[in-house]
PAKOL-152963 format. One record per residue (C-alpha): x, y, z; residue in three letters. Coordinates in Angstrom, 3 decimals. Example, Ala and Ser with C-alpha at 12.3 -4.5 7.8 and 13.67 -1.06 7.14 Angstrom:
PAKOL-152963
px:12.300	py:-4.500	pz:7.800	residu:ALA
px:13.670	py:-1.060	pz:7.140	residu:SER
//
This chain:
PAKOL-152963
px:30.874	py:4.187	pz:56.781	residu:MET
px:30.992	py:0.530	pz:57.744	residu:ASN
px:29.194	py:-2.034	pz:55.625	residu:GLN
px:26.663	py:-2.977	pz:58.306	residu:ALA
px:25.442	py:0.623	pz:58.599	residu:LEU
px:25.385	py:0.962	pz:54.811	residu:HIS
px:23.265	py:-2.171	pz:54.476	residu:ASP
px:20.909	py:-1.121	pz:57.283	residu:ALA
px:20.264	py:2.290	pz:55.691	residu:LEU
px:19.635	py:0.569	pz:52.370	residu:LYS
px:17.067	py:-1.750	pz:53.955	residu:ARG
px:15.403	py:1.217	pz:55.654	residu:LEU
px:15.257	py:2.982	pz:52.263	residu:LYS
px:17.212	py:6.044	pz:53.381	residu:LEU
px:19.350	py:6.665	pz:50.282	residu:PRO
px:20.184	py:10.303	pz:51.024	residu:THR
px:21.447	py:9.503	pz:54.522	residu:ILE
px:23.410	py:6.577	pz:53.079	residu:ARG
px:24.985	py:8.854	pz:50.474	residu:ARG
px:25.651	py:11.846	pz:52.735	residu:MET
px:26.450	py:10.168	pz:56.068	residu:TYR
px:30.237	py:10.252	pz:55.819	residu:SER
px:30.415	py:13.857	pz:54.639	residu:GLU
px:27.953	py:15.111	pz:57.265	residu:VAL
px:29.725	py:13.102	pz:59.978	residu:ALA
px:33.075	py:14.673	pz:59.058	residu:ARG
px:31.597	py:18.194	pz:59.107	residu:GLU
px:29.828	py:17.474	pz:62.418	residu:ALA
px:33.121	py:16.395	pz:63.987	residu:ALA
px:34.925	py:19.503	pz:62.689	residu:GLU
px:32.166	py:21.779	pz:64.041	residu:GLN
px:31.869	py:19.885	pz:67.316	residu:ASN
px:28.146	py:19.315	pz:66.804	residu:GLN
px:26.081	py:17.361	pz:69.282	residu:THR
px:24.755	py:13.963	pz:68.278	residu:PHE
px:21.231	py:15.414	pz:68.095	residu:GLU
px:22.385	py:18.207	pz:65.741	residu:GLU
px:24.179	py:15.695	pz:63.537	residu:PHE
px:21.150	py:13.390	pz:63.408	residu:LEU
px:18.763	py:16.276	pz:62.698	residu:LEU
px:20.861	py:17.438	pz:59.742	residu:GLU
px:20.835	py:13.939	pz:58.242	residu:LEU
px:17.073	py:13.551	pz:58.701	residu:VAL
px:16.385	py:16.994	pz:57.180	residu:GLU
px:18.526	py:16.118	pz:54.148	residu:LEU
px:16.524	py:12.926	pz:53.652	residu:GLU
px:13.205	py:14.739	pz:53.992	residu:LEU
px:14.192	py:17.500	pz:51.558	residu:ARG
px:15.275	py:14.951	pz:48.971	residu:GLN
px:12.023	py:13.003	pz:49.392	residu:ARG
px:9.998	py:16.201	pz:48.973	residu:ASP
px:11.914	py:17.049	pz:45.785	residu:GLU
px:11.436	py:13.526	pz:44.404	residu:ASN
px:7.708	py:13.581	pz:45.131	residu:GLN
px:7.335	py:17.000	pz:43.501	residu:LEU
px:9.101	py:15.792	pz:40.357	residu:ARG
px:6.792	py:12.780	pz:40.279	residu:GLN
px:3.648	py:14.918	pz:40.672	residu:ARG
px:4.793	py:17.274	pz:37.905	residu:LEU
px:5.535	py:14.335	pz:35.612	residu:ARG
px:2.207	py:12.646	pz:36.323	residu:GLN
px:0.344	py:15.920	pz:35.705	residu:ALA
px:1.264	py:15.671	pz:32.030	residu:GLY
px:1.840	py:19.355	pz:31.330	residu:PHE
px:2.761	py:19.733	pz:27.647	residu:PRO
px:5.150	py:22.600	pz:28.473	residu:VAL
px:6.071	py:23.753	pz:31.957	residu:MET
px:4.972	py:27.324	pz:32.690	residu:LYS
px:5.378	py:29.368	pz:35.853	residu:THR
px:3.642	py:32.429	pz:37.213	residu:LEU
px:7.009	py:34.186	pz:37.458	residu:GLU
px:7.368	py:33.970	pz:33.672	residu:ALA
px:3.930	py:35.423	pz:32.960	residu:PHE
px:3.999	py:38.955	pz:31.534	residu:ASP
px:1.274	py:40.809	pz:33.434	residu:PHE
px:2.144	py:44.048	pz:31.632	residu:SER
px:0.874	py:42.487	pz:28.395	residu:ALA
px:-2.548	py:41.972	pz:29.991	residu:MET
px:-3.189	py:45.149	pz:32.023	residu:PRO
px:-6.906	py:44.423	pz:32.494	residu:ALA
px:-6.138	py:41.116	pz:34.228	residu:LEU
px:-6.689	py:41.172	pz:37.995	residu:ASN
px:-3.096	py:40.468	pz:39.104	residu:LYS
px:-3.802	py:40.395	pz:42.862	residu:PRO
px:-6.488	py:37.770	pz:42.283	residu:LYS
px:-4.155	py:35.691	pz:40.104	residu:VAL
px:-1.502	py:35.783	pz:42.836	residu:LEU
px:-4.127	py:34.837	pz:45.409	residu:MET
px:-5.289	py:31.882	pz:43.307	residu:LEU
px:-1.680	py:30.720	pz:42.925	residu:ALA
px:-1.701	py:29.968	pz:46.669	residu:LYS
px:-4.091	py:27.139	pz:45.697	residu:CYS
px:-6.628	py:27.568	pz:48.473	residu:ASP
px:-9.252	py:27.112	pz:45.755	residu:PHE
px:-8.068	py:23.498	pz:45.381	residu:VAL
px:-8.589	py:22.622	pz:49.038	residu:THR
px:-11.977	py:24.375	pz:48.893	residu:GLN
px:-12.989	py:22.454	pz:45.729	residu:HIS
px:-13.568	py:25.646	pz:43.770	residu:ASP
px:-12.943	py:26.118	pz:40.054	residu:ASN
px:-11.010	py:28.683	pz:38.013	residu:VAL
px:-12.210	py:29.646	pz:34.532	residu:ILE
px:-10.066	py:31.665	pz:32.136	residu:LEU
px:-11.994	py:33.162	pz:29.216	residu:LEU
px:-10.491	py:35.109	pz:26.343	residu:GLY
px:-9.367	py:35.157	pz:22.759	residu:ASN
px:-6.487	py:33.077	pz:21.446	residu:SER
px:-2.929	py:33.848	pz:22.456	residu:GLY
px:-3.635	py:35.824	pz:25.621	residu:THR
px:-1.871	py:33.470	pz:28.043	residu:GLY
px:-4.769	py:31.341	pz:29.285	residu:LYS
px:-2.883	py:28.051	pz:28.962	residu:THR
px:0.204	py:29.635	pz:30.544	residu:HIS
px:-1.765	py:30.676	pz:33.631	residu:LEU
px:-3.682	py:27.392	pz:33.794	residu:ALA
px:-0.422	py:25.449	pz:33.709	residu:THR
px:1.129	py:27.768	pz:36.290	residu:ALA
px:-1.829	py:27.153	pz:38.634	residu:PHE
px:-1.445	py:23.418	pz:38.090	residu:GLY
px:2.294	py:23.509	pz:38.796	residu:ALA
px:1.691	py:25.579	pz:41.940	residu:ALA
px:-0.837	py:22.972	pz:43.097	residu:ALA
px:1.764	py:20.240	pz:42.547	residu:CYS
px:4.175	py:22.172	pz:44.766	residu:ARG
px:1.477	py:22.282	pz:47.441	residu:LYS
px:1.282	py:18.500	pz:47.366	residu:GLY
px:-1.877	py:18.158	pz:45.254	residu:HIS
px:-2.412	py:15.582	pz:42.530	residu:LYS
px:-2.931	py:17.349	pz:39.210	residu:VAL
px:-3.808	py:16.205	pz:35.687	residu:ARG
px:-3.650	py:18.300	pz:32.515	residu:PHE
px:-5.928	py:17.564	pz:29.551	residu:TRP
px:-6.972	py:19.391	pz:26.448	residu:THR
px:-10.754	py:19.170	pz:26.177	residu:ALA
px:-10.507	py:17.268	pz:22.892	residu:ALA
px:-8.043	py:14.728	pz:24.323	residu:ALA
px:-10.148	py:14.166	pz:27.434	residu:LEU
px:-13.282	py:13.549	pz:25.392	residu:VAL
px:-11.389	py:11.048	pz:23.243	residu:GLN
px:-10.162	py:9.299	pz:26.402	residu:GLU
px:-13.706	py:9.183	pz:27.791	residu:LEU
px:-15.070	py:7.780	pz:24.515	residu:LEU
px:-12.355	py:5.112	pz:24.460	residu:ALA
px:-13.041	py:4.222	pz:28.108	residu:ALA
px:-16.740	py:3.862	pz:27.361	residu:GLN
px:-16.022	py:1.629	pz:24.370	residu:HIS
px:-13.675	py:-0.525	pz:26.469	residu:GLU
px:-16.094	py:-0.666	pz:29.443	residu:HIS
px:-13.694	py:1.044	pz:31.857	residu:ARG
px:-15.541	py:4.285	pz:32.552	residu:LEU
px:-16.154	py:3.323	pz:36.186	residu:ALA
px:-12.437	py:2.650	pz:36.688	residu:LYS
px:-11.542	py:5.941	pz:35.023	residu:LEU
px:-14.009	py:7.819	pz:37.230	residu:GLU
px:-12.371	py:6.401	pz:40.367	residu:LYS
px:-9.009	py:7.550	pz:39.048	residu:ALA
px:-10.074	py:11.123	pz:38.342	residu:TRP
px:-11.786	py:11.383	pz:41.737	residu:LEU
px:-8.358	py:10.736	pz:43.273	residu:ARG
px:-7.097	py:13.822	pz:41.425	residu:THR
px:-7.285	py:17.088	pz:43.346	residu:ASP
px:-7.123	py:19.383	pz:40.312	residu:LEU
px:-7.853	py:18.848	pz:36.623	residu:VAL
px:-6.648	py:21.450	pz:34.129	residu:VAL
px:-9.009	py:21.360	pz:31.144	residu:LEU
px:-7.542	py:23.380	pz:28.297	residu:ASP
px:-9.071	py:24.703	pz:25.071	residu:ASP
px:-12.785	py:24.160	pz:25.633	residu:VAL
px:-14.385	py:25.575	pz:22.511	residu:GLY
px:-11.897	py:24.831	pz:19.756	residu:TYR
px:-13.490	py:21.537	pz:18.760	residu:THR
px:-17.252	py:20.762	pz:18.837	residu:PRO
px:-18.097	py:17.478	pz:20.545	residu:PHE
px:-20.353	py:14.686	pz:19.406	residu:SER
px:-23.503	py:14.238	pz:21.481	residu:SER
px:-21.924	py:11.238	pz:23.245	residu:THR
px:-18.682	py:13.109	pz:23.848	residu:GLY
px:-20.566	py:16.088	pz:25.274	residu:ALA
px:-22.560	py:13.844	pz:27.608	residu:GLU
px:-19.410	py:12.101	pz:28.835	residu:LEU
px:-17.678	py:15.410	pz:29.495	residu:LEU
px:-20.747	py:16.553	pz:31.421	residu:PHE
px:-20.542	py:13.377	pz:33.522	residu:GLN
px:-16.869	py:14.104	pz:34.158	residu:PHE
px:-17.592	py:17.646	pz:35.385	residu:VAL
px:-20.590	py:16.467	pz:37.414	residu:ALA
px:-18.509	py:13.781	pz:39.130	residu:ALA
px:-15.896	py:16.355	pz:40.174	residu:LEU
px:-18.504	py:18.857	pz:41.370	residu:TYR
px:-17.604	py:19.877	pz:44.941	residu:GLU
px:-15.248	py:16.879	pz:45.201	residu:ARG
px:-12.384	py:18.218	pz:43.101	residu:GLY
px:-11.320	py:21.368	pz:41.303	residu:SER
px:-11.080	py:22.372	pz:37.666	residu:LEU
px:-9.070	py:25.024	pz:35.880	residu:VAL
px:-10.770	py:25.565	pz:32.524	residu:VAL
px:-9.635	py:27.698	pz:29.587	residu:THR
px:-11.894	py:28.692	pz:26.720	residu:SER
px:-11.868	py:31.128	pz:23.823	residu:ASN
px:-15.678	py:31.324	pz:23.939	residu:LEU
px:-18.049	py:33.307	pz:26.103	residu:GLU
px:-20.445	py:31.109	pz:28.072	residu:PHE
px:-23.296	py:32.109	pz:25.756	residu:SER
px:-21.446	py:30.402	pz:22.890	residu:GLU
px:-20.778	py:27.066	pz:24.609	residu:TRP
px:-23.906	py:25.523	pz:23.123	residu:THR
px:-22.045	py:25.530	pz:19.779	residu:ARG
px:-19.527	py:23.127	pz:21.341	residu:VAL
px:-21.842	py:20.899	pz:23.381	residu:PHE
px:-24.777	py:20.954	pz:20.996	residu:GLY
px:-27.561	py:20.623	pz:23.564	residu:ASP
px:-28.835	py:23.720	pz:25.354	residu:GLU
px:-30.073	py:21.916	pz:28.460	residu:ARG
px:-26.867	py:19.910	pz:28.843	residu:LEU
px:-24.781	py:23.068	pz:28.363	residu:THR
px:-26.827	py:24.940	pz:30.960	residu:ALA
px:-26.483	py:22.075	pz:33.455	residu:ALA
px:-22.736	py:21.862	pz:32.878	residu:LEU
px:-22.237	py:25.615	pz:33.292	residu:LEU
px:-24.389	py:25.578	pz:36.421	residu:ASP
px:-22.004	py:23.109	pz:38.080	residu:ARG
px:-18.855	py:24.613	pz:36.632	residu:LEU
px:-19.586	py:28.207	pz:37.636	residu:THR
px:-21.337	py:27.604	pz:40.965	residu:HIS
px:-18.086	py:27.965	pz:42.915	residu:ARG
px:-15.774	py:29.485	pz:40.354	residu:ALA
px:-13.273	py:32.290	pz:40.032	residu:HIS
px:-13.695	py:33.720	pz:36.520	residu:ILE
px:-10.777	py:35.573	pz:34.925	residu:LEU
px:-11.543	py:37.466	pz:31.674	residu:PRO
px:-8.441	py:37.492	pz:29.452	residu:MET
px:-9.367	py:39.386	pz:26.329	residu:ASN
px:-6.687	py:41.430	pz:24.654	residu:GLY
px:-4.023	py:41.419	pz:21.982	residu:GLU
px:-2.438	py:38.040	pz:21.275	residu:SER
px:0.623	py:37.527	pz:23.480	residu:TYR
px:2.108	py:35.073	pz:20.975	residu:ARG
px:1.648	py:37.542	pz:18.103	residu:PHE
px:3.285	py:40.297	pz:20.134	residu:ARG
px:6.252	py:38.031	pz:21.023	residu:GLU
px:6.678	py:37.031	pz:17.365	residu:SER
px:6.643	py:40.686	pz:16.306	residu:LEU
px:9.203	py:41.580	pz:18.977	residu:ARG
px:11.577	py:38.821	pz:17.844	residu:ARG
px:11.288	py:39.954	pz:14.228	residu:GLN
px:12.111	py:43.511	pz:15.227	residu:GLN
px:15.144	py:42.329	pz:17.204	residu:GLU
px:16.385	py:40.271	pz:14.244	residu:GLU
px:16.113	py:43.217	pz:11.845	residu:THR
px:17.580	py:45.765	pz:14.246	residu:ALA
//
């Protein structure tokens, strides 16, 4: 490839075409491809690489602590779970419709796994996703309030299509923290989507938020357009640990 073409592709920010041009041109000549076929192959290579780069960026910006996929989820360990509905939700229509998904169940049943898998699927669909534990989000909101940047933070989260809010219920919030989290959920109401995991039934959420009226108002917004997945059962993590021990002693 001559230097002028190399420089022009660099200026046009077409790195994949610049890298692959010579190889594709040689193959096109060997296969007697038309100019249009040759050009189409180069453009498709560039587009595929851009799509892959953008997906990696969305996954990185989502901040998943550990990547989980739906393919790796063991549905046989949770027979009461509505698998067809889970597979339907993984298509992420709920994100475009600004609906929520709530996963309720005891510890170790795969709630975070599914929530992360939904978030990763949304990234693959081109959505902007952000993962938070409830405790970490409340701390971020408290810090933003102290530093007078709540308005800026609200604009940022309204640009996010899906927020995964993990572990609601493990840590009680202060009254200020509970109010800020309510504001967060209220701001997203019908403008974004939430995937929420909790080890508590809704009737127990007052223990976390402290105020009955605030809890009722939050649940009203959260559940208005929500898909609720009960996930009670034996701990998946405990079962995996037991299986590994049995394998080691076999």
